[in-house]
BADO-443398 format. One record per residue (C-alpha): residue in three letters; x, y, z. Coordinates in steps of 0.02 Angstrom, whole numbers, plus 50000, padded with zeros to 5 digits. Layout:
BEGIN
ALAXYZ ...
END
This chain:
BEGIN
MET495614932351873 SER495354944751987 VAL495504965851985 LYS495184978052108 ALA493564986652029 PHE492824994952202 GLU493335001652339 LEU491964998352494 VAL492045016152579 PRO491095018852745 ALA489675032652737 VAL488675031552879 GLU489185025253030 ARG488055014753160 GLU487915027653284 GLN487265041753166 VAL485595030353132 MET485265021753283 GLY485955034153413 GLU485825023753583 LYS484465013553518 VAL485144994553493 ARG483564986353394 ILE483624999153259 ASN484004990853089 ILE484174998252909 GLU482714993152794 CYS482825002152636 ILE483905016252558 GLU483675028452427 CYS485215041852357 CYS484735056252260 GLY486335067452218 LYS487135070652375 HIS485575067352471 LEU485355048752548 TYR483855044752619 LEU483675030052761 GLY482185020852792 THR482155010352965 ASN481334996453059 ASP480585010653176 CYS479515018453047 PHE480865033553037 ILE481575041552872 HIS483385049352911 HIS483885061752778 PHE485945062352757 LEU487105074752649 LEU488525066552593 GLU490045077652537 GLU491495067752448 HIS493315071952490 THR495085064952474 THR496145058652609 ALA497845062752628 LYS498385045852541 GLY497515051252389 LYS495935040552434 LEU494015045552425 ALA493155048452585 TYR491245055752652 ASN490865067352769 VAL489275064252822 GLN487795075852904 LYS486375071152975 LEU485005084852909 LEU483455078052978 HIS482295061753011 LYS480545058753018 TYR479345047253115 LEU477815041352996 GLY476675035553144 LEU476305018953065 LYS477305009753176 LYS478044997453029 PRO479564995852937 VAL479955007552783 ALA479944997452652 GLU480585005752484 LEU481065024252460 LYS480945031452284 ALA481465049552240 ALA480445058852132 SER481845072552115 ALA480905084651974 LEU479495084552099 GLU480555085852251 ARG479465072852329 LEU480025057352414 ILE478865040752383 VAL478825028752528 LEU478295011952542 CYS477575010052709 ASP476384996852803 SER475704991352606 SER475435008652592 ILE476195023852469 THR476495040552535 VAL477125056052453 VAL478255066752570 ASP479325082652529 MET481225078952514 GLY481755093852607 THR480535092752756 LEU479905074252775 GLU478225080752787 PRO476785072252690 VAL475995078552547 PRO474225079052483 THR473905064552334 GLY472215071452280 GLY471115058052353 THR471845044152270 LYS472495030852426 LEU473875017552352 LYS473475003152508 GLY473874985652493 VAL475464988952399 THR476794974252392 ALA477914981952275 PHE478224997852169 CYS479345005652042 ILE479915019251962 ASN479885021351776 GLU481705027651733 ASN481215030651545 PRO479435037751557 VAL478295038751409 THR477235052451444 GLY478295065851412 ASP477755078051559 ALA479335084151645 PHE478255087251809 CYS477555069251845 VAL478425052451885 GLU477685037051808 MET477475021751933 ALA477035005451932 VAL476124995852082 VAL475924980552135 LEU474404976252261 ALA474104963352378 ARG473084948252328 ARG472864954652135 ARG473464947851983 ALA473604965051911 VAL475014980451889 GLN474454996751920 ILE475215010451813 CYS475035028051901 THR475785044651892 VAL476405055252049 HIS475995073152013 GLU476755087352146 ASP475035086752221 ARG474155070352183 VAL474375052552120 GLN473295048651973 MET472945029251918 LEU473245028451710 LYS472985009751692 GLU472974991851769 VAL473534978251681 THR473094960951725 THR474594946751740 PRO474454927551751 GLU474984924651916 GLN475284936852059 PRO476874948352027 CYS478254947752167 ALA479384959952104 LEU479404970551941 SER480394983151863 LEU479644997351722 ASP480725003151564 GLY479575014151455 TYR477785001151401 ASN479004987151466 ILE478644977951632 CYS479674963051687 LEU478864955751825 ALA479454940751923 LEU477754930051972 SER477684916652088 THR478334902051962 GLN479074912151814 TYR479744929051750 MET479004938051606 ILE478964953951496 LEU477334962451482 ASN477114977751344 TYR475674987651423 SER475374997751279 THR474954982951156 GLY474454969751292 ALA476084958451208 SER476934945351337 GLN478484935651336 ASP478644921551465 LEU480694922051510 PHE481144907551633 PRO480224896751767 TYR480874904351970 ASP480214898552123 CYS479824914852218 GLU479504905152389 GLU481084896852376 ARG482264912152340 LYS481864931852331 PRO481764936352148 ILE482714951152075 VAL482234960551930 LYS483304975951885 ARG483234987451749 ILE485174989751690 GLY484984999751539 ARG483535004851395 GLU482364990451359 GLU483624978651456 PHE483424969951629 LEU484514958551749 LEU483714944351824 ALA484074930551947 ALA483824914151882 PRO483944895751942 GLY485824888451972 GLY486544904452020 LEU486474913251855 GLY486264932651833 MET485264931051674 PHE484984947751545 ALA483474949751452 ASN482774963651322 ALA481164969551280 GLU480984956451166 GLY481384943751298 ILE483204938551216 SER484664938151298 GLN486034947851210 ARG487344944551335 ALA488114929651409 PRO487364926951606 VAL488504929451754 SER488794915951865 TRP488454921952055 SER488024912152208 GLU486514903752229 SER485994914452393 VAL486224930552288 ILE484934943852377 ALA485234960552282 ALA486094964952132 ALA486704982052054 VAL487484987951882 CYS488855000351860 PHE489524997651706 PRO490444986751654 TYR490164977251803 VAL488824966951892 VAL488834968652079 ALA488074955952180 LEU487634953452372 ASP487394935952461 GLU487494932452641 GLY489334935152682 PHE490104942152509 VAL489854955252368 THR490644948752217 VAL490984958652068 HIS490534950651909 SER491144957851721 MET489714962051585 LEU491014961051443 ASP491654944651474 GLN490574937051619 GLN492024932951732 LEU492324934651927 LYS493364949451935 GLN493204953752127 THR492624947452283 LEU492334957852459 SER492044952152612 PHE490414957752688 ARG489424951452831 ASP487394956852876 GLY487254963852704 HIS485484968052680 VAL485244982552537 LEU486174983652371 GLN485604999952250 ASP486505009352120 PHE486035025652109 GLU486825038151951 GLY488255027951937 LYS488475025752127 VAL488355009852213 VAL487545010052387 LEU487824995552524 ALA486954994152681 SER487114982652830 SER485614981552953 LYS486604994353053 ALA487815005452936 VAL487825012852748 TYR489415010052645 ILE489735014852467 LEU490735004152323 VAL491805017552256 PRO492175011152071 LEU494055014752048 PRO494495024551890 LEU494455014351736 GLU496155020851687 ARG496855011851840 GLN495944996551814 ILE496604994751640 GLN498424997751720 ASP498234985551837 LEU497724973651703 LEU499274975851608 ALA500304975951757 SER499574958751769 HIS499924954551577 ARG498144952351545 VAL497994961451387 GLU496304954051304 GLU495454957451460 ALA496224977351462 LEU495714979751283 THR494064973051317 LEU493774984751459 THR494615000451364 GLU493294996051228 ALA491894997351358 ALA492465012551437 GLN492285020751285 ARG490385026251330 ASN491055034251500 ILE492455045851448 PRO492375060051317 LYS492735055051129 GLU494605065751110 LYS495025058551284 TYR494725039451252 GLN495585041551080 ILE497185046751182 LEU496875031951314 HIS496375020551177 LYS498175022751063 ARG499245022851238 ILE498355006151300 LEU498674998251112 GLN500255003251127 GLN500694996151320 ALA499704979851251 GLY500934980451094 PHE502354980851208 ILE501884968951320 GLN501614955251194 PHE503194959651110 GLY504054954651254 GLN503294937351248 LEU503744934251074 GLN501984937251014 PHE502514949150862 LEU501114947250750 GLU500014952950886 ALA501114967250944 LYS501354973950758 GLU499354975250747 HIS499304983150920 PHE500634996150872 ARG499834998350705 LYS498285002750784 GLY499115013650921 GLN499775023150806 LEU501605019550897 ASP502995031650874 VAL504115019750809 ARG505615027550891 GLU504875019251059 LEU505205002550987 ILE506825007850900 SER507465014351057 LEU507534996551142 TYR508774991151027 PRO510545000351077 LEU511555011150970 LEU510115010150831 LEU509495027550836 PRO510545040150763 ALA511475052150884 SER510765065550814 SER509005060750843 SER508125072450985 PHE506945056351032 THR506565054251229 ARG505465039551294 CYS503675043351337 HIS503345047751514 PRO502525036551598 PRO503385023951519 LEU502395011651387 HIS503404996051453 GLU504694990051593 PHE506124985651474 ALA507794995351490 ASP508284989451324 LEU508434972351214 ASN509854965951317 HIS508784967651471 LEU507364959751391 THR508374944251316 GLN509554939351465 GLY510914936751335 ASP509834924451247 GLN510574926651059 GLU509304916750976 LYS508014928751046 VAL509094943050992 GLN508894936350813 ARG507124934350831 PHE506934953450892 LYS508034960450759 ARG507054950250618 PHE505274956650702 LEU506054974650698 ILE506754974250502 SER504934967850473 TYR503954981650554 LEU505284995450498 HIS504944988650326 GLU502934991550337 VAL503185007450426 ARG504375014650306 CYS503135007850168 SER501785018250248 ASP501275036650309 SER501715030650506 ALA503585037150485 ASN503305055350431 GLY504385068150535 PHE505595054550588 HIS506135046350429 GLU508105047950479 ASP507715037550631 VAL506765023750530 ASP508125021950387 THR509765023550492 ALA508955010350610 LEU508614999850463 LEU510145001650380 LYS511194998250530 LEU510004980750555 TYR510164976550370 ALA512134978050374 GLU512194969450551 THR511284952950515 GLY511924952450329 HIS510064955750249 GLU509934954450056 SER508804972850064 LEU510344981350129 LEU510704987049932 ASP508914989549896 LEU508715003550014 LEU510455011749981 ALA509895013449805 SER508125019549820 ASP507725036749909 ASN508245035850087 ALA508635045850238 CYS510035035850327 VAL511185049950409 LEU512825047950347 ALA513985050650502 ASP513115036050590 SER512805025350464 ALA514565026250378 PRO515635018350526 TRP514395005150550 LEU514304998450372 GLU516344999550390 LYS516134988850551 HIS515394976250470 HIS516264977050310 LYS515014982250197 TYR516054992050078 PHE515114991049938 ALA513554997350027 LEU514665010950102 GLY515225017149927 LEU513265016449891 LEU512845027050042 TYR514345040049978 HIS513645041049800 TYR511735044249874 ASN512355058649975 GLY513325065949837 GLN515115060149879 ASP515535050749726 SER517545053649738 ALA517305044449893 ALA516345031549836 LEU517385026649688 GLN518925024849813 MET518055013149898 TRP517545002549758 VAL519265003549674 LYS519964997049834 ILE518864981549839 VAL519394977949649 ASN521204979949700 GLY520894966549845 ASP521564981349975 LEU519694978450060 GLN518614962350067 ASP516814963150008 SER515994950549898 THR514384958949901 ARG514614960949691 PRO515784948349597 ASP515524958149448 LEU516194975349549 PHE517274982649413 GLU515914979749285 TYR514964989749395 VAL516165002649420 VAL516495004149236 ASP514645005549217 PHE514375019049347 LEU515965028849256 SER515025030049098 PHE513525039249185 CYS514555049349303 SER514275069349259 ASN516005073249335 LEU517255073149202 ASP518625074549318 LEU518255058149421 VAL517915050149237 TRP519705053249173 ARG520365050949361 HIS519885033549360 ALA519855030149152 ASP521595025049163 TRP521305012649320 ALA520005004349223 LEU521015001749069 GLN522604996149139 LYS521304981849231 ASP520454978249054 GLN520264987648898 LYS518774979648831 ILE517934983748974 GLY518564999949025 VAL518185007648872 GLN516265005048884 ILE516675019849011 PHE516805031148841 THR515585019548727 LYS514075020048841 ARG514235037648858 PHE513255050048736 THR514555056648615 SER513595074048574 GLU514775088748605 GLU513495099448651 LYS512615092348812 THR513415096448968 GLY514285082049064 GLN514785072748901 LEU516635069348802 ASN517215075448666 PRO517605060248549 ASP519175068448473 ASP519715070248683 VAL519285051748709 ILE520375045948530 THR521855056948587 TYR521745048248777 LEU521605031048712 GLN523195032248587 ASN524005022348719 HIS522665008848710 SER522554999948549 GLN521314990448576 ALA520295003648661 LEU520515014548537 LEU520035002048414 LEU518244997048511 TYR518025014048528 LEU518185018948348 GLU517025003848298 HIS515765011448408 LEU515825029148345 VAL515665021948176 LEU514815007248164 GLU513635007848313 LYS513415026548321 ARG513545030548132 LEU514555046748143 GLN514915053347996 LYS516495058847983 GLU517785056847872 LYS519395056848014 TYR518575041548111 HIS518005032547969 THR519615034347909 HIS520815030648055 LEU519625014948093 ALA520055009847925 VAL521845011347942 LEU521605001648103 TYR520964988248012 ALA522154988847884 ASP523534989047984 ARG522824974848109 VAL522774963047931 LEU524614966647873 GLY525374965348071 LEU524394946248042 ILE524994944347877 SER526704946847932 ARG526714938448092 PRO527124919448062 SER526074913248212 ALA524524920548153 THR523104909748118 ASP522144907447967 ASP520604911448060 GLN521354926148147 LEU521754933647969 SER520114928647909 ALA518964937948017 ALA520254955348033 ARG519874954347837 GLN518004953747872 LYS518064967847975 LEU519184978047855 GLN518034972347690 ARG516464975747774 LEU516954993047808 LEU517854997947648 LYS516084993547557 GLU514834999247682 SER515795016447709 ASN516055033547596 LEU516885043247700 TYR518655036847708 ARG520145041947616 VAL520345030147483 GLN522165034447398 LEU522935034147583 LEU522075016747601 LEU522605010047423 GLY524425017747471 LYS524495006947627 ILE523944988747557 GLN524574992347377 ASP526044980847398 SER525084966247481 GLU524804952347359 LEU523374944847465 LEU522244959147478 LEU521734959747312 LEU519954960047350 GLU520194975347464 ARG521214984247322 ALA519784981047199 THR518554987947342 LEU519515001547332 HIS519685005247164 GLY517835003647141 LYS517575017747279 SER518685027847161 GLU517465022547030 GLU518835013646938 HIS517904998646897 ASP519164992146751 LYS520414991446863 ALA519584982546988 LEU518754971146886 HIS520494967946805 ILE521244962746985 LEU519614951647015 VAL519824941746851 HIS521554941546783 GLN522534943746959 PHE521304936347096 LYS520504923546955 ASP518804923047032 SER517494924346919 ALA516054923747065 ALA516874937947138 ALA516944948146996 GLU515044945546958 GLU514924951247140 TYR515884965547129 CYS514614971146999 SER513174968447097 TRP513914979547254 ALA514504991247134 SER512744995447069 ALA511684994347214 SER511385011247239 HIS511225013947039 ASP510005013446913 GLN509784999046798 PHE510815008246676 TYR512315009746764 ARG512234991346813 GLN512334986446630 ASN513874992546605 LEU514704987846749 PHE514184969146690 HIS514704975046493 GLN516254980246570 LEU516674964646660 LEU516284955246486 SER517574966046406 VAL518784960546521 TYR518384940646484 LEU518404944646311 ASP520024954646308 PRO521294944646191 ASP522664955146213 VAL523014948246402 PRO524164935946463 GLY523094919046411 GLY521814926646289 ALA520094929346308 GLN519174917946442 THR517854911746334 VAL517084900046473 ALA516864913746595 ALA515924926646468 VAL514654911446411 ASP514294909746594 LEU514124926446626 LEU512994929846490 ASN511964914046532 ARG511814918646720 ASN511484937046694 ALA510404938346532 ASP509334953546623 ASP510964963146658 PHE511394963646460 ASP510884974546313 ALA510654959046200 VAL511114972446043 ARG512754977546142 VAL513094959846173 LEU512924953246001 LYS513924965145941 LEU515384962046069 LEU515224943046017 PRO516514935445900 GLU515644927745737 GLU516304909445750 TRP515264907545910 SER514004895545903 LEU511994901145954 PRO511684884146044 LEU513244889646160 LEU512214907246209 ARG510394898746206 PRO509984902546381 PHE510544920446365 LEU509704921846194 CYS508194914046252 GLY508194926746409 ALA508664940546301 LEU507214936546184 ARG505884934146320 ALA506394950046418 SER506264959146235 VAL504414952946221 HIS503944955846389 ALA504384974446363 ARG503674975646195 CYS501984968746269 THR502104980346428 SER502424995346327 GLN500884993146220 VAL499794990146383 ALA500435004446445 VAL500055015046284 GLY498285008746285 LEU498015014446456 ALA498655030946431 ARG497455030346259 ALA495985027546368 GLN496445038746518 ASN496625052246378 LEU494955047646310 GLN494105048746483 LEU494865064846528 GLN494135072546351 HIS492425065946389 ASP492515073846568 ARG492945090246503 VAL491385090146357 SER490275084146504 SER490795099446596 HIS489995111346495 ASP488205115346442 LEU487735115346252 CYS486405127746205 PHE485425128046041 PHE484495146445962 LEU483185144245853 PHE482845160545733 SER481365164345602 MET482315166345435 SER482255160945252 ALA481935142145204 GLN483775139645127 SER484615149345281 GLN483465136445388 VAL484195123445289 LYS485795129145309 THR485705131945500 SER484995115345534 ARG486485106045424 SER487755116745517 ASN486895111845685 ARG486835094345630 LYS488775093445589 LYS489095101245771 MET488165088145843 GLU488985076245757 ASN490605081145808 ALA490125083045979 SER489435066545985 VAL491125058745896 ILE492095066546037 GLY491005062146168 
END
């Protein structure tokens, strides 16, 4: 695929070389800076000065001034010219002899007696190894000798350093460091003249076609290979680049990175070293010489000289992009890094990546486009601006100039194809989401988030709510009308809330719940609003919407209050007393709120407990008086009342007793209330003689004594036994119930007190379980007490031993009469015995 890489610009016209002579031909050229030297077939050297200038059309041209020409006096063509600029010398090959002339005067200079004759070819070492800045290294091929001579050219002499033998007669050569690349008569080879190591490359017939050996870089050469190939080889004989395919009749080659320029009989062809493709072809007849000098490619026919001026790489890259040849443009951009300053290259590279991304974006190659945008650090607003109305009106963004693409907008790009429109929108959503999660959106979060919101709303994307529920920078003035336009009313409420406009958010949501607006985003929106109000710190909004919520559903609406903190000290929290007063007209909600305070929050306030108990009692009494009430309803209501009466100690007992005193169905509740007043005899009397439930009476004793000691528990069970044995009540003593009580709860009675209460006519077998249990308990208690006494004695004895052991005993002996000694001895012995006993 073609690209315009070079322009052919005339440099030296035919008349400037030939004058009036017709048979003069250019044989060789050399260029050093602005100085151009031509060798002709009539043994002349011509010296020209080239001055670059730009034409009115912006193209490069040359002003040529002829400075000098010199006849060498040998009547042979000048075969080769090489400049040694450090020495201001020109090395000339003419009539198989090497002559050194002054670059300014073209006069011969002495060579110190060394004469190089019979030379067929020579080359300059552009990577010298001597380290002497004032000499030039040179390799020379002599006729009929299988050898290469290594010489140095000084200002006043030529010195031979070494002669290196070769397997065959060399035809052409090139030198880099110690490495000589040779075209022999039948093959190419690389020879290291320092180590003597050599490497054969590939066969080539020099008689059939002129060989090409061209140094193109450090330790790398370009060779003309069979089959019309330009082969690359390094100093080790390895090709690290793919060959370029050029004409079979190539006669010369030059390198201007990243291109290889080849000259054949009718054309100049330009090949890329990067992808080995033919990039440009120029028609050129009578081509004779092609050389590259310091990045300048000079081309000569036999009569005139031209310069191949490389177009700026940036222009070449833009031409490739204009042809949508993205990969070639990127490859060329990366290759340009070696020729462009770092900072300038970074700017260029980013722009080319961005342009490439937009080209692939237009071709629906979204993965590749996204990668190029990411690497090129694209200002994402460049992409957003293609989508009409996505950027907020407040955005100050203007597109890059010169533009990165040729698209006006998405409509221009899709030409009305709605399927393509949706694909482009899906890509932008994906890309903006990635940008938003990275640092690429720094500085323009508002543009990115607003664009995302509009895309989400327009496409019905599920991530709209996630965007609004998280930290975002959506512009309210742009986003609100867009959400309303696409009927995203719930999302609009979230947007209002995020921007601190809770009142507007609630108004929007209430309209949805009431059916004034249609939005099915949240089927549970009423519960959501209630939950929102339960955490809302604006109490005016809470009170303003609480009645609406309670009218809708008291059970759910009361959660506005039950989910909030009840501390009166915290800012933004509700006082429970105010809530209770407010809920007086909402009985179900009031009951649920009191249950929340008493049963869940465990607030220890008498008025809350009493109020709840009264509501429970009223509920039970109301169900009793209502004929349509079911047994299940009444049972559930009584269970709540009984649970509160048993668990709470804060309600007003007498008030509740007064409410249920007249109800013959609420005997259990009355007994519980009497128990709370420590009126256990009344409670037990109700349970035994009115409720007639022995199990309930025993359960009452266990409940009433749960938080007391064993003595208190025994007294309760003795009271129950006394109630059973009371002969003065209607029906007389309940012997069976008393016997069952004793036999089931032997551990809860004092056997001595029981035996004193029992009638004498009762038989012992009747009370056998009780008496056996009491006897076992007595024996167990006696054994336990004996063990405890023994342990106490042992502990006391151990303590005494430890106390005696902690004191040191000292004995003093005195000289006295025998009698006194005996008394003292007896006395001491007695003390020791006592001490031993204590120990």
